[in-house]
DSSP file (Angstrom, degrees, kcal/mol; ACC not computed):
  #  RESIDUE AA STRUCTURE BP1 BP2  ACC     N-H-->O    O-->H-N    N-H-->O    O-->H-N    TCO  KAPPA ALPHA  PHI   PSI    X-CA   Y-CA   Z-CA
    1    1 A X              0   0    0      0, 0.0     2,-0.5     0, 0.0   141,-0.2   0.000 360.0 360.0 360.0 154.9  109.2   69.1   91.5
    2    2 A X  E     -A  141   0A   0    139,-3.3   139,-2.6     7,-0.0     2,-0.7  -0.938 360.0-139.3-113.7 126.2  109.8   72.3   89.6
    3    3 A X  E     +A  140   0A   0     -2,-0.5     7,-2.5   137,-0.2     8,-0.5  -0.749  27.3 168.4 -87.3 114.1  113.1   74.1   89.9
    4    4 A X        +     0   0    0    135,-2.6   136,-0.2    -2,-0.7   135,-0.2   0.139  27.6 137.0-109.7  18.0  112.4   77.9   90.1
    5    5 A X     >  -     0   0    0    134,-0.2     4,-1.2   133,-0.1     6,-0.3  -0.210  60.8-120.6 -64.5 162.7  115.9   78.9   91.2
    6    6 A X  T  4 S+     0   0    0     28,-0.3    29,-0.1     2,-0.2    -1,-0.1   0.809 100.6  53.4 -81.2 -30.2  117.3   81.9   89.4
    7    7 A X  T  4 S-     0   0    0     27,-0.4    -1,-0.2     1,-0.1    26,-0.1   0.944 134.6  -5.5 -74.2 -47.6  120.5   80.5   87.8
    8    8 A X  T  4 S+     0   0    0      0, 0.0    -2,-0.2     0, 0.0    -1,-0.1   0.240  95.2 131.6-133.1  15.2  119.0   77.5   85.9
    9    9 A X     <  -     0   0    0     -4,-1.2    -5,-0.2    -5,-0.1   131,-0.0  -0.165  52.2-139.5 -71.0 166.2  115.4   77.3   86.9
   10   10 A X        +     0   0    0     -7,-2.5    -6,-0.2     2,-0.1    -1,-0.1   0.320  64.0 110.8-105.9   5.9  112.5   77.0   84.4
   11   11 A X  S    S-     0   0    0     -8,-0.5     2,-0.7    -6,-0.3    44,-0.1  -0.370  70.4-114.1 -89.1 164.3  110.1   79.3   86.0
   12   12 A X  E     -F   54   0B   0     42,-0.7    42,-3.0    -2,-0.1     2,-0.4  -0.844  34.4-175.2 -99.9 109.1  108.9   82.7   84.9
   13   13 A X  E     -F   53   0B   0     -2,-0.7     2,-0.4    40,-0.2    40,-0.2  -0.857   0.2-173.9-106.7 139.0  110.0   85.6   87.2
   14   14 A X  E     -F   52   0B   0     38,-2.8    38,-3.3    -2,-0.4     2,-0.3  -0.995  22.6-131.2-133.3 139.0  108.9   89.2   86.8
   15   15 A X  E     -F   51   0B   0     -2,-0.4     2,-0.4    36,-0.2    36,-0.2  -0.682  35.5-113.7 -79.0 140.4  109.9   92.4   88.5
   16   16 A X    >   -     0   0    0     34,-2.4     3,-0.7    -2,-0.3    34,-0.2  -0.629  19.9-155.6 -75.0 129.3  106.9   94.4   89.6
   17   17 A X  T 3  S+     0   0    0     -2,-0.4    -1,-0.1     1,-0.2     5,-0.0   0.678  87.6  57.8 -79.9 -16.4  106.8   97.7   87.6
   18   18 A X  T 3  S+     0   0    0     32,-0.0    -1,-0.2     3,-0.0     2,-0.1   0.235  89.1  89.9-100.9  14.4  104.7   99.5   90.3
   19   19 A X  S <  S-     0   0    0     -3,-0.7    30,-0.2    31,-0.1     3,-0.1  -0.291  84.0-107.9-100.8-169.9  107.1   99.1   93.2
   20   20 A X  S    S+     0   0    0     28,-2.7     2,-0.3     1,-0.2    29,-0.2   0.740  89.3   2.6 -94.8 -25.3  110.0  101.3   94.4
   21   21 A X        -     0   0    0     27,-1.1    29,-0.4    21,-0.1     2,-0.2  -0.983  69.3-112.2-156.2 162.2  113.1   99.2   93.4
   22   22 A X        -     0   0    0     -2,-0.3     2,-0.3    27,-0.1    29,-0.1  -0.617  26.4-117.0 -94.8 155.7  114.1   96.0   91.7
   23   23 A X        -     0   0    0     -2,-0.2     2,-0.3    27,-0.2    15,-0.2  -0.665  37.0-151.8 -79.7 148.1  115.6   92.9   93.1
   24   24 A X  E     -B   37   0A   0     13,-2.8    13,-2.9    -2,-0.3     2,-0.1  -0.937  17.2-103.7-127.8 150.2  119.0   92.2   91.6
   25   25 A X  E     -B   36   0A   0     -2,-0.3     2,-0.4    11,-0.2    11,-0.2  -0.447  36.1-170.1 -67.1 141.0  121.1   89.1   91.0
   26   26 A X  E     -B   35   0A   0      9,-2.8     9,-2.5    -2,-0.1     2,-0.1  -0.997  26.2-110.1-132.0 138.3  124.0   88.6   93.4
   27   27 A X  E     -B   34   0A   0     -2,-0.4     7,-0.2     7,-0.2     2,-0.1  -0.420  32.0-119.5 -69.3 137.0  126.8   86.0   93.0
   28   28 A X    >   -     0   0    0      5,-2.2     3,-1.3    -2,-0.1     5,-0.1  -0.434  18.8-121.1 -70.7 150.7  126.7   83.1   95.4
   29   29 A X  T 3  S+     0   0    0      1,-0.3    -1,-0.1     2,-0.1    -2,-0.1   0.854 113.9  56.2 -59.1 -35.9  129.8   82.6   97.7
   30   30 A X  T 3  S-     0   0    0      2,-0.1    -1,-0.3     1,-0.1     3,-0.0   0.618 109.3-125.6 -75.9 -10.4  130.4   79.2   96.2
   31   31 A X  S <  S+     0   0    0     -3,-1.3     2,-0.7     2,-0.2    -2,-0.1   0.608  73.1 123.0  79.2  11.5  130.5   80.7   92.7
   32   32 A X  S    S-     0   0    0      1,-0.1     2,-0.2    -5,-0.0    -1,-0.1  -0.553  82.6 -56.8-106.5  68.6  127.8   78.4   91.3
   33   33 A X  S    S-     0   0    0     -2,-0.7    -5,-2.2    -5,-0.1     2,-0.3  -0.605  70.1 -78.9  99.4-160.1  125.3   80.8   90.0
   34   34 A X  E     -B   27   0A   0     -7,-0.2   -27,-0.4    -2,-0.2   -28,-0.3  -0.905  20.3-145.8-143.4 167.4  123.4   83.6   91.7
   35   35 A X  E     -B   26   0A   0     -9,-2.5    -9,-2.8    -2,-0.3     2,-0.4  -0.748  34.0-100.8-123.8 174.9  120.5   84.5   94.0
   36   36 A X  E     +BC  25 136A   0    100,-2.3   100,-2.7    -2,-0.2     2,-0.3  -0.851  46.9 172.5-103.5 137.7  118.2   87.5   94.1
   37   37 A X  E     -BC  24 135A   0    -13,-2.9   -13,-2.8    -2,-0.4     2,-0.4  -0.958  33.0-149.8-144.3 156.7  118.9   90.2   96.6
   38   38 A X  E     - C   0 134A   0     96,-2.5    96,-2.2    -2,-0.3   -15,-0.1  -0.965  28.9-137.3-124.1 111.8  118.0   93.7   97.8
   39   39 A X  E >   - C   0 133A   0     -2,-0.4     3,-1.6    94,-0.2    94,-0.3  -0.370  20.4-118.4 -66.4 149.9  120.9   95.5   99.4
   40   40 A X  T 3  S+     0   0    0     92,-2.7    91,-0.2     1,-0.3    93,-0.1   0.763 109.0  58.8 -61.5 -27.2  120.0   97.4  102.6
   41   41 A X  T 3  S+     0   0    0     91,-0.3     2,-0.3    89,-0.3    -1,-0.3   0.504  78.4 111.0 -86.1  -1.6  121.0  100.8  101.2
   42   42 A X  S <  S-     0   0    0     -3,-1.6     5,-0.1     2,-0.0   -21,-0.1  -0.548  80.5 -21.6 -75.2 132.4  118.5  100.7   98.2
   43   43 A X  S    S-     0   0    0     -2,-0.3     2,-0.2   -23,-0.1     3,-0.1  -0.078  91.5 -55.6  72.9-169.7  115.6  103.1   98.4
   44   44 A X    >   -     0   0    0      1,-0.1     3,-2.3     4,-0.0    82,-0.3  -0.653  69.9 -70.2-106.4 163.6  114.1  104.9  101.4
   45   45 A X  T 3  S+     0   0    0      1,-0.3    82,-0.2    -2,-0.2    -1,-0.1  -0.267 122.2  16.9 -53.5 138.2  112.7  103.4  104.6
   46   46 A X  T 3  S+     0   0    0     80,-2.2    -1,-0.3     1,-0.3    81,-0.1   0.358  90.4 139.9  75.0  -1.9  109.4  101.6  104.0
   47   47 A X    <   -     0   0    0     -3,-2.3    79,-2.6    80,-0.1     2,-0.4  -0.366  42.2-140.6 -65.1 154.3  110.1  101.4  100.2
   48   48 A X  E     - G   0 125B   0     77,-0.2   -28,-2.7    -3,-0.1   -27,-1.1  -0.917  18.5-169.2-122.4 144.3  109.0   98.1   98.6
   49   49 A X  E     - G   0 124B   0     75,-2.1    75,-3.0    -2,-0.4     2,-0.4  -0.999  13.8-163.2-128.0 131.7  110.5   95.8   96.0
   50   50 A X  E     - G   0 123B   0    -29,-0.4   -34,-2.4    -2,-0.4     2,-0.5  -0.952  11.0-171.4-123.2 132.9  108.4   93.0   94.6
   51   51 A X  E     -FG  15 122B   0     71,-2.6    71,-3.1    -2,-0.4     2,-0.5  -0.983  17.4-154.4-119.6 123.5  109.6   89.9   92.6
   52   52 A X  E     -FG  14 121B   0    -38,-3.3   -38,-2.8    -2,-0.5     2,-0.6  -0.852  10.1-154.9-111.0 131.4  106.8   87.8   91.2
   53   53 A X  E     -FG  13 120B   0     67,-3.5    67,-2.2    -2,-0.5     2,-0.5  -0.906  19.0-145.3 -99.2 116.5  106.9   84.1   90.3
   54   54 A X  E     -FG  12 119B   0    -42,-3.0   -42,-0.7    -2,-0.6     2,-0.7  -0.723  11.4-165.3 -87.4 126.6  104.3   83.4   87.7
   55   55 A X        +     0   0    0     63,-2.8     3,-0.1    -2,-0.5   -44,-0.0  -0.922  20.5 159.2-113.5 107.7  102.7   79.9   88.1
   56   56 A X        +     0   0    0     -2,-0.7    -1,-0.1     1,-0.1    63,-0.0   0.750  65.5  47.9-101.9 -24.9  100.8   78.9   85.0
   57   57 A X        +     0   0    0      2,-0.1     2,-0.2    61,-0.0    -1,-0.1   0.185  68.6 133.2-109.3  19.8  100.5   75.2   85.1
   58   58 A X        -     0   0    0     59,-0.2     2,-0.3    -3,-0.1     6,-0.0  -0.504  54.7-126.0 -72.9 135.3   99.2   74.4   88.6
   59   59 A X    >   -     0   0    0     -2,-0.2     3,-0.6     1,-0.1    53,-0.1  -0.589  24.8-112.7 -81.1 139.0   96.4   71.9   88.6
   60   60 A X  T 3  S+     0   0    0     -2,-0.3    53,-0.2     1,-0.2    54,-0.1  -0.237  95.5  25.1 -63.3 159.2   93.2   73.0   90.4
   61   61 A X  T 3  S+     0   0    0     52,-0.9     2,-0.3    51,-0.7    -1,-0.2   0.826 101.5 102.6  55.2  38.3   92.1   71.1   93.6
   62   62 A X    <   -     0   0    0     -3,-0.6    50,-3.2    50,-0.3     2,-0.4  -0.925  64.4-122.9-138.8 169.2   95.6   70.0   94.5
   63   63 A X  E     -D  111   0A   0     -2,-0.3    81,-3.4    48,-0.2     2,-0.3  -0.874  22.2-174.7-118.9 150.9   98.2   71.1   96.9
   64   64 A X  E     -DE 110 143A   0     46,-2.6    46,-2.8    -2,-0.4     2,-0.5  -0.907  17.0-139.1-135.2 160.3  101.8   72.3   96.5
   65   65 A X  E     -DE 109 142A   0     77,-2.8    77,-2.8    -2,-0.3     2,-0.6  -0.991   9.0-157.0-124.8 125.6  104.7   73.2   98.7
   66   66 A X  E     -DE 108 141A   0     42,-3.0    42,-2.2    -2,-0.5     2,-0.4  -0.904  15.3-173.9 -99.8 120.7  106.9   76.2   97.8
   67   67 A X  E     +DE 107 140A   0     73,-3.0    73,-3.0    -2,-0.6     2,-0.3  -0.943  10.6 163.1-116.6 136.1  110.3   75.8   99.5
   68   68 A X  E     -D  106   0A   0     38,-2.4    38,-3.2    -2,-0.4     2,-0.4  -0.986  34.3-123.9-149.5 157.3  112.9   78.6   99.4
   69   69 A X  E     +DE 105 137A   0     68,-2.9    68,-2.4    -2,-0.3     2,-0.3  -0.810  36.4 170.1 -98.4 144.6  116.1   79.7  101.0
   70   70 A X  E     -DE 104 136A   0     34,-2.5    34,-2.9    -2,-0.4     2,-0.3  -0.984  15.6-169.6-148.3 158.6  116.2   83.2  102.4
   71   71 A X  E     - E   0 135A   0     64,-1.9    64,-2.6    -2,-0.3     2,-0.6  -0.975  14.6-159.8-151.0 144.6  118.4   85.4  104.6
   72   72 A X  E     - E   0 134A   0     30,-0.3     2,-0.5    -2,-0.3    62,-0.2  -0.933  26.0-176.6-117.8 101.9  118.0   88.8  106.3
   73   73 A X  E     + E   0 133A   0     60,-2.9    60,-1.6    -2,-0.6   -33,-0.1  -0.875  41.7  33.4-107.4 129.0  121.6   89.9  106.9
   74   74 A X  S >  S-     0   0    0     -2,-0.5     3,-0.9    58,-0.2    24,-0.3  -0.153  91.7 -65.1 111.6 153.4  122.3   93.1  108.8
   75   75 A X  T 3  S-     0   0    0      1,-0.3    56,-0.3     2,-0.1    55,-0.1  -0.550 115.0  -5.6 -77.1 135.5  120.8   95.1  111.6
   76   76 A X  T 3  S+     0   0    0     -2,-0.3    53,-3.4    52,-0.1    52,-0.3   0.876  82.9 156.7  50.2  44.0  117.3   96.6  110.9
   77   77 A X    <   -     0   0    0     -3,-0.9    50,-1.5     1,-0.2     2,-0.3   0.763  48.5-115.2 -74.3 -24.3  117.5   95.4  107.3
   78   78 A X  E     -H  126   0B   0     18,-0.4     2,-0.3    48,-0.3    -1,-0.2  -0.923  38.1 -50.2 128.9-154.4  113.8   95.3  106.8
   79   79 A X  E     -H  125   0B   0     46,-2.0    46,-2.9    -2,-0.3     2,-0.5  -0.936  27.6-154.6-129.1 148.1  111.1   92.7  106.1
   80   80 A X  E     +HI 124  95B   0     15,-2.8    15,-2.4    -2,-0.3     2,-0.3  -0.992  23.5 176.6-118.4 125.8  110.6   89.8  103.7
   81   81 A X  E     -HI 123  94B   0     42,-2.8    42,-3.1    -2,-0.5     2,-0.4  -0.916  19.2-149.9-127.1 154.7  107.0   88.9  102.9
   82   82 A X  E     -HI 122  93B   0     11,-2.5    10,-2.6    -2,-0.3    11,-1.2  -0.994  14.3-171.7-125.6 131.1  105.4   86.3  100.6
   83   83 A X  E     -H  121   0B   0     38,-2.3    38,-2.8    -2,-0.4     2,-0.4  -0.920  16.2-141.2-118.7 144.6  102.0   86.8   99.1
   84   84 A X  E >   -H  120   0B   0      3,-0.5     3,-2.0     6,-0.4    36,-0.2  -0.852  25.9-121.6-100.4 144.5   99.8   84.4   97.1
   85   85 A X  T 3  S+     0   0    0     34,-2.4     3,-0.5    -2,-0.4    35,-0.1   0.829 110.1  49.2 -57.0 -37.3   97.9   86.0   94.2
   86   86 A X  T 3  S+     0   0    0      1,-0.3    -1,-0.3    33,-0.2     3,-0.1   0.489 112.2  49.7 -86.1   1.0   94.4   85.0   95.4
   87   87 A X    <   +     0   0    0     -3,-2.0    -3,-0.5     1,-0.1    -1,-0.3  -0.526  68.5 158.6-129.6  65.2   95.1   86.3   99.0
   88   88 A X        +     0   0    0     -3,-0.5    -1,-0.1     1,-0.2    -2,-0.1   0.778  61.1  59.2 -63.5 -29.7   96.4   89.8   98.1
   89   89 A X  S    S+     0   0    0     -3,-0.1     2,-0.4     1,-0.1    -1,-0.2   0.937 104.8  36.0 -74.3 -48.1   95.7   91.5  101.4
   90   90 A X  S    S-     0   0    0     -3,-0.2    -6,-0.4    -6,-0.1    -1,-0.1  -0.858  81.6-117.6-111.8 139.6   97.7   89.5  104.0
   91   91 A X        -     0   0    0     -2,-0.4    -8,-0.2     1,-0.1     3,-0.1  -0.425  10.5-148.8 -67.6 147.6  101.1   87.9  103.5
   92   92 A X  S    S+     0   0    0    -10,-2.6     2,-0.3     1,-0.3    -9,-0.2   0.568  86.4  21.3 -89.0 -10.8  101.2   84.1  103.9
   93   93 A X  E     +I   82   0B   0    -11,-1.2   -11,-2.5    15,-0.1     2,-0.3  -0.978  68.6 175.2-155.6 140.4  104.7   84.3  105.3
   94   94 A X  E     +I   81   0B   0     -2,-0.3     2,-0.3   -13,-0.2   -13,-0.2  -0.990   6.9 177.3-152.2 141.8  106.7   87.1  106.9
   95   95 A X  E     +I   80   0B   0    -15,-2.4   -15,-2.8    -2,-0.3     3,-0.1  -0.992   5.5 170.5-143.1 134.8  110.2   87.4  108.4
   96   96 A X        +     0   0    0     -2,-0.3   -18,-0.4   -17,-0.2     2,-0.4   0.415  58.7  52.0-130.4   3.9  111.7   90.6  109.8
   97   97 A X        -     0   0    0    -20,-0.1     2,-0.5   -21,-0.1    -1,-0.2  -1.000  53.3-157.6-141.0 145.7  114.9   89.8  111.6
   98   98 A X        -     0   0    0     -2,-0.4   -24,-0.2   -24,-0.3   -22,-0.1  -0.983   5.1-161.1-115.6 124.3  118.0   87.8  110.9
   99   99 A X  S    S-     0   0    0     -2,-0.5     2,-0.2     3,-0.1    -1,-0.1   0.811  80.1 -13.0 -70.8 -27.5  119.8   86.6  114.0
  100  100 A X  S    S-     0   0    0      2,-0.2   -28,-0.3   -28,-0.2   -26,-0.1  -0.772  84.5 -84.6-153.2-166.6  122.9   86.1  111.8
  101  101 A X  S    S+     0   0    0     -2,-0.2   -28,-0.1   -28,-0.1     2,-0.0   0.255  80.0 126.8 -98.9  14.9  123.8   86.1  108.2
  102  102 A X        -     0   0    0    -30,-0.1   -30,-0.3     1,-0.1     2,-0.3  -0.338  63.3-115.0 -72.3 151.3  122.9   82.4  107.7
  103  103 A X        -     0   0    0    -32,-0.1     2,-0.3    -2,-0.0   -32,-0.2  -0.661  35.8-170.2 -79.9 140.7  120.6   81.1  105.0
  104  104 A X  E     -D   70   0A   0    -34,-2.9   -34,-2.5    -2,-0.3     2,-0.5  -0.803  20.4-111.6-125.9 169.8  117.4   79.6  106.3
  105  105 A X  E     -D   69   0A   0     -2,-0.3     2,-0.4   -36,-0.2   -36,-0.2  -0.893  23.9-166.4-110.1 132.6  114.6   77.6  104.7
  106  106 A X  E     -D   68   0A   0    -38,-3.2   -38,-2.4    -2,-0.5     2,-0.4  -0.879   3.9-166.4-110.7 147.7  111.0   78.9  104.3
  107  107 A X  E     -D   67   0A   0     -2,-0.4     2,-0.4   -40,-0.2   -40,-0.2  -0.999   5.9-177.4-135.6 137.9  108.0   76.7  103.3
  108  108 A X  E     -D   66   0A   0    -42,-2.2   -42,-3.0    -2,-0.4     2,-0.5  -0.996  18.9-140.4-135.7 130.4  104.6   77.7  102.2
  109  109 A X  E     -D   65   0A   0     -2,-0.4     2,-0.6   -44,-0.2   -44,-0.2  -0.766  14.2-162.2 -90.2 133.6  101.7   75.5  101.4
  110  110 A X  E     -D   64   0A   0    -46,-2.8   -46,-2.6    -2,-0.5     2,-0.6  -0.959   2.6-164.3-116.6 114.5   99.6   76.4   98.4
  111  111 A X  E     -D   63   0A   0     -2,-0.6     2,-1.0   -48,-0.2   -48,-0.2  -0.878  10.4-147.8-101.2 123.9   96.2   74.9   98.2
  112  112 A X        +     0   0    0    -50,-3.2   -51,-0.7    -2,-0.6   -50,-0.3  -0.792  32.7 159.0 -91.5 104.0   94.5   75.1   94.8
  113  113 A X        -     0   0    0      2,-1.1   -52,-0.9    -2,-1.0   -51,-0.1   0.222  68.7 -49.3 -94.3-138.0   90.8   75.3   95.5
  114  114 A X  S    S+     0   0    0    -54,-0.1     2,-0.5   -53,-0.1   -54,-0.1   0.900 134.8  56.5 -64.9 -40.3   88.2   76.7   93.1
  115  115 A X  S    S-     0   0    0    -29,-0.0    -2,-1.1   -55,-0.0     2,-0.4  -0.782  86.6-142.9 -89.9 133.7   90.5   79.7   92.6
  116  116 A X        -     0   0    0     -2,-0.5     2,-0.7    -4,-0.2    -4,-0.1  -0.764  13.7-122.5 -96.9 146.2   93.9   78.8   91.5
  117  117 A X        +     0   0    0     -2,-0.4   -59,-0.2     1,-0.1     3,-0.1  -0.749  30.5 178.1 -81.6 116.9   97.0   80.6   92.7
  118  118 A X        +     0   0    0     -2,-0.7   -63,-2.8     1,-0.2     2,-0.3   0.466  60.5  21.9-105.1  -0.2   98.7   82.0   89.6
  119  119 A X  E     -G   54   0B   0    -65,-0.3   -34,-2.4   -63,-0.0     2,-0.4  -0.986  53.6-151.9-160.1 156.3  101.5   83.8   91.2
  120  120 A X  E     -GH  53  84B   0    -67,-2.2   -67,-3.5    -2,-0.3     2,-0.5  -0.997  20.0-154.2-125.2 131.4  103.6   84.1   94.3
  121  121 A X  E     -GH  52  83B   0    -38,-2.8   -38,-2.3    -2,-0.4     2,-0.6  -0.930   6.9-156.9-114.9 127.2  105.2   87.5   95.2
  122  122 A X  E     -GH  51  82B   0    -71,-3.1   -71,-2.6    -2,-0.5     2,-0.5  -0.897  20.2-166.9 -96.0 118.5  108.3   88.0   97.3
  123  123 A X  E     -GH  50  81B   0    -42,-3.1   -42,-2.8    -2,-0.6     2,-0.5  -0.926   9.2-162.7-115.2 128.2  108.2   91.5   98.7
  124  124 A X  E     -GH  49  80B   0    -75,-3.0   -75,-2.1    -2,-0.5     2,-0.5  -0.928   4.3-161.5-107.8 127.6  111.1   93.2  100.4
  125  125 A X  E     -GH  48  79B   0    -46,-2.9   -46,-2.0    -2,-0.5   -77,-0.2  -0.945  23.2-121.5-110.6 126.6  110.5   96.2  102.6
  126  126 A X  E     - H   0  78B   0    -79,-2.6   -80,-2.2    -2,-0.5   -48,-0.3  -0.387  30.1-161.7 -66.7 135.2  113.4   98.5  103.3
  127  127 A X        -     0   0    0    -50,-1.5   -50,-0.2   -82,-0.2   -80,-0.1  -0.149  36.1 -89.0 -99.6-160.8  114.3   98.9  107.0
  128  128 A X  S    S+     0   0    0    -52,-0.3   -51,-0.2   -83,-0.1   -52,-0.1   0.698  91.2 103.4 -84.5 -20.7  116.4  101.5  108.8
  129  129 A X        -     0   0    0    -53,-3.4    -2,-0.1     1,-0.1   -53,-0.1  -0.129  54.2-159.9 -67.1 159.4  119.7   99.7  108.4
  130  130 A X  S    S+     0   0    0    -55,-0.1     2,-0.3   -89,-0.1   -89,-0.3   0.479  71.2  58.4-114.0  -8.5  122.3  100.7  105.9
  131  131 A X  S    S+     0   0    0    -56,-0.3     2,-0.2   -91,-0.2    -2,-0.1  -0.868  84.3  29.5-124.5 158.2  124.3   97.4  105.7
  132  132 A X        -     0   0    0     -2,-0.3   -92,-2.7   -58,-0.1   -91,-0.3  -0.526  66.7-116.8  97.4-165.3  123.4   93.9  104.8
  133  133 A X  E     -CE  39  73A   0    -60,-1.6   -60,-2.9   -94,-0.3     2,-0.5  -0.984   8.7-117.9-165.0 164.1  120.8   92.6  102.4
  134  134 A X  E     -CE  38  72A   0    -96,-2.2   -96,-2.5    -2,-0.3     2,-0.3  -0.979  41.0-175.5-109.8 127.4  117.6   90.5  102.0
  135  135 A X  E     -CE  37  71A   0    -64,-2.6   -64,-1.9    -2,-0.5     2,-0.4  -0.930  18.5-168.1-129.6 150.8  118.2   87.5   99.8
  136  136 A X  E     +CE  36  70A   0   -100,-2.7  -100,-2.3    -2,-0.3     2,-0.3  -0.996  20.7 155.3-134.3 139.7  116.1   84.7   98.2
  137  137 A X  E     + E   0  69A   0    -68,-2.4   -68,-2.9    -2,-0.4  -102,-0.1  -0.944  45.4  33.6-152.7 169.6  117.5   81.6   96.6
  138  138 A X  E     -     0   0A   0     -2,-0.3     2,-0.5   -70,-0.2    -1,-0.1   0.858  63.4-174.1  48.8  53.0  116.7   78.0   95.6
  139  139 A X  E     +     0   0A   0    -71,-0.2  -135,-2.6  -135,-0.2     2,-0.4  -0.691   7.2 175.5 -82.5 122.6  113.0   78.3   95.1
  140  140 A X  E     -AE   3  67A   0    -73,-3.0   -73,-3.0    -2,-0.5     2,-0.5  -0.983  21.0-154.4-131.8 139.7  111.4   74.9   94.4
  141  141 A X  E     -AE   2  66A   0   -139,-2.6  -139,-3.3    -2,-0.4     2,-0.3  -0.960  17.4-176.6-114.2 122.0  107.8   73.9   93.9
  142  142 A X  E     - E   0  65A   0    -77,-2.8   -77,-2.8    -2,-0.5     2,-0.2  -0.894  28.0-112.4-119.2 152.2  106.9   70.4   94.8
  143  143 A X  E    S+ E   0  64A   0     -2,-0.3   -79,-0.3   -79,-0.2     2,-0.1  -0.559  79.9  19.8 -78.1 140.4  103.5   68.6   94.4
  144  144 A X  S    S-     0   0    0    -81,-3.4    -2,-0.1    -2,-0.2     3,-0.1  -0.410 104.4 -27.0  98.2-175.2  101.8   67.7   97.7
  145  145 A X  S    S-     0   0    0      1,-0.1   -80,-0.2    -2,-0.1     2,-0.1  -0.331  74.8 -89.5 -75.6 157.9  102.1   68.9  101.2
  146  146 A X        -     0   0    0    -82,-0.2    -1,-0.1     1,-0.1     2,-0.1  -0.431  46.4-116.4 -65.8 136.9  105.2   70.4  102.7
  147  147 A X        -     0   0    0     -2,-0.1     2,-0.1     1,-0.1    -1,-0.1  -0.390  28.3-108.6 -70.7 152.4  107.5   67.8  104.2
  148  148 A X              0   0    0      1,-0.1    -1,-0.1    -2,-0.1     0, 0.0  -0.429 360.0 360.0 -72.7 157.5  108.3   67.9  107.9
  149  149 A X              0   0    0     -2,-0.1    -1,-0.1     0, 0.0    -2,-0.1   0.516 360.0 360.0 -66.3 360.0  111.8   69.0  108.8
């Protein structure tokens, strides 16, 4: 498995230059490193911030599982979407409400066909709320299909 977490991961993360705001590091409660977050008050409603994970070494014709922690904390905080590079139009994963401030786990299967997926984009869309944040942490890429819970 490949550790793409932000504190000590080995992956290549890039902020999108054509979006409305950047994702920023936020300290974890436990004090062991940081995660990436977008506070609710950044930007205007419907503004977007995109954080891109560049995947350079994925083998064609194989499958991978991207596992990550996420949270949407706060009322009307916005949306978190994930896009794969070869499927630009529709998100492969989307979440728009947080029942509480707990971290949850997201999983996405990436199938490498003739076209290889060379990046994964985490997109945050600003909501109406003024408090809370959208956060992403512990991004890991494993070879093979996603495990069952």
